C-alpha positions in Angstrom: 0.0 0.0 0.0 1.3 3.5 -0.9 0.6 6.7 0.8 0.3 10.2 -0.6 2.6 11.0 -3.5 3.2 7.2 -4.1 5.6 6.8 -1.2 5.4 3.5 0.8 3.8 3.9 4.2 6.0 3.2 7.1 5.3 -0.1 8.9 6.4 1.5 12.2 4.1 4.4 11.6 1.1 2.2 10.8 1.7 0.1 13.8 2.0 3.2 16.0 -1.2 4.7 14.6 -3.1 1.4 14.9 -1.9 0.8 18.5 -2.5 4.4 19.5 -6.1 4.4 18.2 -6.7 1.0 19.7 -5.2 1.9 23.1 -7.1 5.2 23.1 -10.4 3.5 22.3 -9.6 1.0 25.1 -8.9 3.8 27.5 -12.1 5.6 26.7 -14.1 2.4 26.9 -12.5 1.4 30.2 -13.3 4.9 31.6 -16.9 4.7 30.5 -17.4 1.2 31.8 -15.8 2.2 35.1 -18.3 5.1 35.4 -21.2 2.8 34.5 -20.1 0.3 37.1 -19.6 3.0 39.8 -23.0 4.5 39.0 -24.7 1.1 39.0 -23.1 0.2 42.3 -24.2 3.5 43.8 -27.8 2.9 42.6 -27.8 -0.6 43.9 -26.7 0.5 47.3 -29.3 3.2 47.3 -32.1 0.7 46.3 -31.1 -1.7 49.1 -31.1 1.1 51.6 -34.4 2.5 50.4 -36.0 -1.0 50.6 -34.7 -1.4 54.1 -36.1 2.0 55.2 -39.4 1.2 53.6 -39.8 -2.0 55.6 -38.9 -0.2 58.8 -41.3 2.7 58.3 -44.0 0.3 57.1 -43.6 -1.6 60.4 -44.1 1.6 62.3 -47.2 2.6 60.3 -48.8 -0.8 60.8 -49.1 0.0 64.5 -50.7 3.4 64.3 -54.1 4.7 63.3 -53.0 8.1 61.9 -50.7 7.0 59.1 -50.4 10.5 57.6 -49.5 12.1 60.9 -46.9 9.4 61.6 -45.3 10.0 58.2 -45.1 13.7 58.8 -43.3 13.0 62.1 -40.9 10.5 60.3 -40.0 12.9 57.6 -36.3 12.4 56.5 -34.4 15.0 54.4 -33.6 13.7 50.9 -36.2 10.9 51.1 -39.7 11.5 49.5 -42.5 9.7 51.3 -45.8 9.0 49.7 -48.9 7.3 51.0 -51.2 5.9 48.4 -54.7 4.7 49.1 -56.0 1.3 47.9 -57.8 3.1 45.0 -54.5 4.9 43.9 -55.4 8.3 45.4 -52.5 10.0 46.9 -53.2 10.5 50.6 -49.9 12.2 51.5 -46.6 13.2 49.8 -43.7 14.9 51.6 -42.6 16.6 48.4 -45.8 18.0 47.0 -49.4 18.8 47.7 -51.2 15.4 47.7 -54.4 17.0 46.3 -52.6 18.1 43.2 -51.1 14.8 42.4 -52.7 12.4 40.0 -53.9 8.9 40.8 -50.9 6.6 41.3 -52.5 3.2 40.8 -50.8 2.9 37.4 -47.3 3.6 38.8 -45.2 0.4 38.4 -43.9 0.2 41.9 -47.4 1.0 43.4 -49.1 -1.6 41.2 -46.5 -4.2 42.1 -46.9 -3.5 45.8 -50.7 -3.8 45.6 -50.4 -7.1 43.8 -47.3 -8.7 45.5 -46.7 -6.7 48.7 -43.6 -4.9 47.4 -42.4 -3.2 44.2 -39.5 -1.1 42.9 -39.0 1.2 40.0 -36.4 3.5 38.5 -37.2 6.5 36.4 -35.1 9.2 34.7 -35.8 12.8 35.7 -36.8 15.4 33.2 -33.3 16.9 33.2 -31.8 13.4 32.5 -29.0 14.1 34.9 -30.9 12.6 37.8 -32.4 9.2 38.4 -35.4 8.7 40.7 -35.5 5.4 42.7 -38.8 4.2 44.3 -39.7 1.3 46.6 -43.3 0.6 47.6 -44.7 -1.6 50.4 -48.3 -2.5 51.0 -49.5 -1.8 54.6 -51.9 -4.0 56.6 -54.5 -1.3 56.0 -54.4 -1.8 52.2 -52.7 1.5 51.6 -49.3 1.6 50.0 -46.2 3.3 51.4 -43.7 4.5 48.8 -40.3 6.0 49.5 -38.3 7.7 46.8 -34.8 9.2 46.5 -32.8 10.9 43.6 -29.3 10.0 42.5 -27.1 11.2 39.8 -27.4 9.5 36.4 -24.4 8.5 34.3 -24.6 11.7 32.3 -24.8 13.7 35.4 -21.9 11.9 37.0 -19.9 12.4 33.8 -20.8 16.1 33.7 -19.9 16.6 37.4 -16.5 14.8 37.1 -15.9 16.0 33.5 -12.6 17.8 34.3 -11.3 14.9 36.3 -12.3 12.4 33.6 -10.7 14.6 30.9 -7.4 14.7 32.8 -7.5 10.9 33.3 -8.3 10.3 29.6 -5.5 12.7 28.6 -3.1 10.9 30.9 -4.1 7.5 29.5 -3.7 8.8 26.0 -0.2 10.1 26.7 0.6 6.7 28.2 -0.9 5.0 25.2 1.1 7.2 22.9 4.4 6.3 24.6 3.5 2.7 24.9 2.5 2.5 21.2 5.7 4.2 20.1 7.8 1.8 22.2 5.9 -1.3 21.1 6.1 -0.3 17.4 9.8 0.3 17.7 10.3 -3.1 19.4 8.2 -4.9 16.8 9.9 -3.3 13.8 13.5 -3.4 15.0 13.9 -7.2 14.5 12.4 -6.8 11.0 14.9 -4.1 10.1 17.7 -6.3 11.4 17.1 -8.9 8.7 19.9 -8.8 6.2 18.7 -10.1 2.8 22.2 -9.9 1.4 23.7 -12.4 3.9 22.0 -15.5 2.5 21.4 -16.9 6.0 18.9 -14.4 7.5 16.7 -15.5 10.4 13.0 -14.6 10.7 12.1 -12.9 14.0 8.5 -13.8 13.6 6.8 -17.0 12.3 4.7 -14.9 9.9 7.9 -13.7 8.2 9.4 -17.2 7.7 8.3 -17.6 4.0 9.6 -14.1 3.2 13.0 -14.6 4.8 13.3 -18.1 3.3 12.6 -16.5 -0.1 15.3 -13.9 0.6 17.8 -16.7 1.3 16.8 -18.7 -1.7 17.1 -15.6 -4.0 20.5 -14.8 -2.5 21.7 -18.4 -3.2 20.3 -18.1 -6.8 22.0 -14.8 -7.3 25.3 -16.0 -6.0 25.1 -19.1 -8.2 24.2 -17.0 -11.2 27.1 -14.6 -10.5 29.4 -17.6 -10.2 28.1 -18.9 -13.5 28.6 -15.5 -15.1 32.1 -15.2 -13.7 32.9 -18.8 -14.8 31.5 -18.0 -18.3 33.5 -14.8 -18.4 36.7 -16.7 -17.4 36.0 -19.4 -20.0 35.4 -16.7 -22.7 38.6 -14.9 -21.8 40.5 -18.2 -21.8 38.9 -19.3 -25.0 39.8 -15.9 -26.7 43.4 -16.2 -25.5 43.7 -19.8 -26.7 42.0 -19.1 -30.0 44.3 -16.2 -30.6 47.3 -18.3 -29.9 46.0 -21.2 -32.0 45.3 -18.9 -34.9 48.6 -17.1 -34.7 50.7 -20.3 -34.8 49.7 -21.5 -38.3 49.4 -18.0 -39.6 53.0 -17.3 -38.5 54.2 -20.5 -40.1 52.4 -19.8 -43.4 53.7 -16.2 -43.4 57.2 -17.2 -42.7 57.3 -20.0 -45.4 55.6 -17.7 -47.9 58.1 -14.9 -47.2 61.1 -17.2 -47.7 59.7 -18.3 -51.1 58.7 -14.7 -52.1 62.2 -13.3 -51.3 63.8 -16.3 -53.1 65.8 -17.1 -49.9 64.7 -20.7 -50.0 66.7 -23.0 -52.2 64.8 -24.4 -55.1 64.9 -27.9 -53.7 63.3 -26.6 -50.4 60.4 -24.8 -52.1 58.3 -28.0 -52.2 58.8 -28.5 -48.5 57.8 -24.9 -47.7 54.8 -25.3 -49.9 53.8 -28.4 -48.1 54.2 -26.7 -44.8 52.0 -23.8 -46.0 49.4 -26.3 -47.2 49.4 -28.2 -43.9 49.1 -25.1 -41.8 46.4 -23.8 -44.1 44.5 -27.0 -43.6 45.0 -26.8 -39.8 43.8 -23.2 -39.9 40.7 -24.2 -42.0 39.9 -26.9 -39.5 40.3 -24.6 -36.6 38.0 -22.0 -38.2 35.5 -24.7 -39.0 35.5 -26.0 -35.4 35.1 -22.5 -34.0 32.1 -21.9 -36.3 30.6 -25.2 -35.3 31.1 -24.5 -31.6 29.6 -21.0 -32.0 26.5 -22.4 -33.5 26.3 -25.0 -30.7 26.7 -22.2 -28.1 23.9 -20.3 -29.8 21.7 -23.4 -29.6 22.5 -23.8 -25.8 21.4 -20.2 -25.2 18.3 -20.1 -27.5 17.4 -23.8 -27.7 16.5 -23.0 -31.4 16.8 -26.4 -33.2 16.5 -24.6 -36.5 20.0 -23.3 -36.3 21.2 -26.6 -37.9 18.1 -27.1 -40.0 15.3 -29.6 -39.6 16.1 -32.9 -37.8 15.9 -36.1 -39.7 16.4 -39.8 -39.0 20.1 -40.6 -39.3 21.7 -44.1 -39.4 24.6 -44.0 -36.9 26.0 -47.2 -38.4 26.3 -45.6 -41.9 27.8 -42.4 -40.4 30.3 -44.4 -38.4 31.2 -46.6 -41.4 31.9 -43.5 -43.5 34.1 -42.0 -40.8 36.0 -45.2 -40.4 36.7 -45.3 -44.2 37.9 -41.7 -44.2 40.3 -42.2 -41.2 41.6 -45.6 -42.2 44.5 -44.1 -44.2 45.5 -41.6 -41.5 45.5 -44.4 -38.9 47.7 -46.6 -41.1 50.2 -43.7 -41.6 50.5 -43.4 -37.8 50.8 -47.2 -37.3 47.4 -47.5 -35.7 44.7 -50.1 -36.6 41.1 -48.7 -36.9 38.4 -51.4 -36.5 34.6 -50.9 -36.9 31.6 -53.0 -36.0 28.0 -52.6 -34.9 24.4 -52.6 -36.0 22.2 -50.2 -37.8 20.3 -47.8 -35.5 18.5 -44.6 -36.2 18.7 -41.3 -34.3 16.6 -38.2 -35.0 19.2 -35.5 -35.4 21.6 -33.6 -37.6 23.7 -35.6 -40.0 26.6 -33.2 -40.0 26.8 -32.9 -36.2 26.7 -36.6 -35.8 29.5 -37.0 -38.3 31.5 -34.3 -36.4 30.9 -36.2 -33.2 32.1 -39.6 -34.5 35.0 -38.0 -36.5 36.4 -36.2 -33.5 36.2 -39.3 -31.3 38.0 -41.3 -34.0 40.5 -38.6 -34.7 41.4 -38.2 -31.0 41.7 -42.0 -30.6 44.1 -42.2 -33.6 46.1 -39.1 -32.7 46.7 -40.0 -29.0 47.4 -43.7 -29.6 50.7 -45.6 -29.5 52.4 -47.1 -32.5 50.9 -50.5 -33.1 47.8 -49.6 -31.0 44.2 -50.0 -32.1 41.1 -47.8 -32.2 37.8 -49.6 -31.9 34.7 -47.9 -33.1 31.4 -49.6 -32.1 27.9 -48.6 -32.9 24.8 -50.5 -31.7 21.6 -50.2 -29.7 21.7 -51.1 -26.0 18.4 -51.6 -24.2 16.7 -49.6 -27.0 19.2 -46.7 -26.7 21.6 -46.0 -29.6 25.2 -46.0 -28.5 28.5 -44.9 -30.0 31.7 -46.1 -28.3 35.3 -45.4 -29.2 38.2 -47.1 -27.4 41.9 -46.7 -27.9 45.2 -48.2 -26.6 46.8 -44.8 -25.8 48.6 -43.7 -22.7 45.3 -43.0 -20.9 44.2 -39.8 -19.0 45.0 -39.1 -15.4 42.0 -38.9 -13.1 42.6 -35.3 -12.2 42.5 -34.3 -15.9 39.4 -36.3 -16.9 36.8 -33.6 -15.9 38.7 -31.0 -18.0 39.3 -32.9 -21.3 35.9 -31.7 -22.7 36.9 -28.0 -22.2 38.0 -26.0 -25.2 41.7 -26.1 -26.0 42.5 -28.2 -23.0 45.3 -30.7 -23.5 46.6 -33.2 -21.0 50.2 -33.1 -22.4 50.3 -29.7 -24.0 53.8 -30.1 -25.5 53.2 -33.4 -27.2 49.6 -32.5 -28.2 50.8 -29.7 -30.4 53.2 -32.0 -32.1 50.4 -34.4 -32.9 48.2 -31.6 -34.4 44.5 -31.1 -33.8 42.7 -27.9 -32.8 42.0 -28.7 -29.1 38.2 -28.3 -29.8 37.4 -31.9 -30.8 36.0 -33.2 -27.4 34.3 -29.8 -26.8 32.4 -30.3 -30.0 31.6 -33.9 -29.0 30.2 -32.7 -25.7 28.0 -30.0 -27.3 26.9 -32.2 -30.2 25.8 -34.9 -27.8 23.8 -32.3 -25.7 22.1 -31.1 -28.9 20.9 -34.7 -29.4 19.9 -35.1 -25.7 22.7 -37.7 -25.3 25.2 -37.9 -22.5 29.0 -38.7 -22.7 31.0 -40.9 -20.3 34.7 -41.3 -20.2 36.6 -44.3 -18.8 40.4 -44.1 -18.6 43.4 -44.8 -16.5 47.2 -44.1 -17.2 48.6 -46.9 -19.3 45.3 -48.5 -20.0 43.8 -46.5 -22.9 40.6 -44.5 -23.0 37.0 -45.3 -23.8 34.5 -42.6 -24.6 30.8 -43.6 -24.9 27.9 -41.5 -26.2 24.5 -42.8 -25.1 21.5 -41.4 -26.9 17.9 -41.5 -25.5 15.4 -44.0 -26.8 14.3 -43.1 -30.3 10.6 -43.8 -30.1 8.5 -43.7 -33.3 11.5 -44.1 -35.6 11.4 -47.2 -37.9 14.4 -49.6 -38.2 16.7 -49.3 -41.2 15.0 -52.2 -43.0 11.6 -50.4 -42.6 10.3 -52.6 -39.8 
């Protein structure tokens, strides 16, 4: 809720105002109730005293013949005495001329006394600041004796003690003001002490538990997001630095060899070697650019989840893709003294043909490049429990356990010196990881120093796709 001018209203101010009004209302109510109780108590005492006096005087009148004379002799200041005949005619009244008074048979206290022997009544005076109390007793003669007194009403009592009551109320209001201010401050201080930025705030009140828990959750989410942003920033900087280095190396080699040929510094018999170096570095540079473009598109897919970046998905036969890759890399494996074997079964995956080819190619290329002379690379494609699987194993030196979580990072090399001698862009396994994610597959790595490496890509079940033979 907002106050005037769109500013948020203070919780402490609202608590203070609410408690001040409540305490003030309570004070006023308590004062009024106290006056009512005091007035009612006063009237009750007066009624009891009046009833007692009525019975005493009635006892005296029952023993005399001249009731009117006896009443005149028993006159008491402040008490009105009235003698009413059996017909309701007023025979005597100490406060007025009896002959001028109307018939009293219809008066409630007189009628009750005639019927039951005693009766009482309470009537407000014309000025409403006084209350008249009456008690009537039937005499043995059949006449009715009525005694009456006047007492202050509530309004009269309030008026008479107005100044005192005002002072009391004002005092109570001041107390209420200070009490409200103190209570509001005590209630709000624990709330103000909550630190949303700490991540482990504690709620001072049960009603605030959900809010404080939400603060803590949002702090954790914010810190996690900041860590991811920082990590992504670090990766981006590292990627830029590595990419710059990787690009400069073949460019420098190409530039140097071309300069030697241009300036005719190289001997004629060496020109062919320099040209070969230029061609190899150009191929390496082309492969690096191609891998960077592929990774950029995969990164864009990770951010946008837009599957159309690589075109429409289609059923792809992993067996055919792997067979083509094995045929392409068979010559390279032979030149490095490595045997490349392939086996498996036909199985379809809904995906992108080029990405799947990149995935299998990079796995085979790594297996060949980081193998030992006379070693073997085994490429296996088949469905396991209804899930297509690609597995590549090699007889290379293996990967230490501490390096295994990092080998899928861009430009990461276990043995940086020897890896550069063997070629490659350092992006192969990063492409494998992202290409598998694109196809909702997961990658596992099994390796130990001296025991080779096995990388497995397990795809989800391909429901609704036919088999290669159409069944």
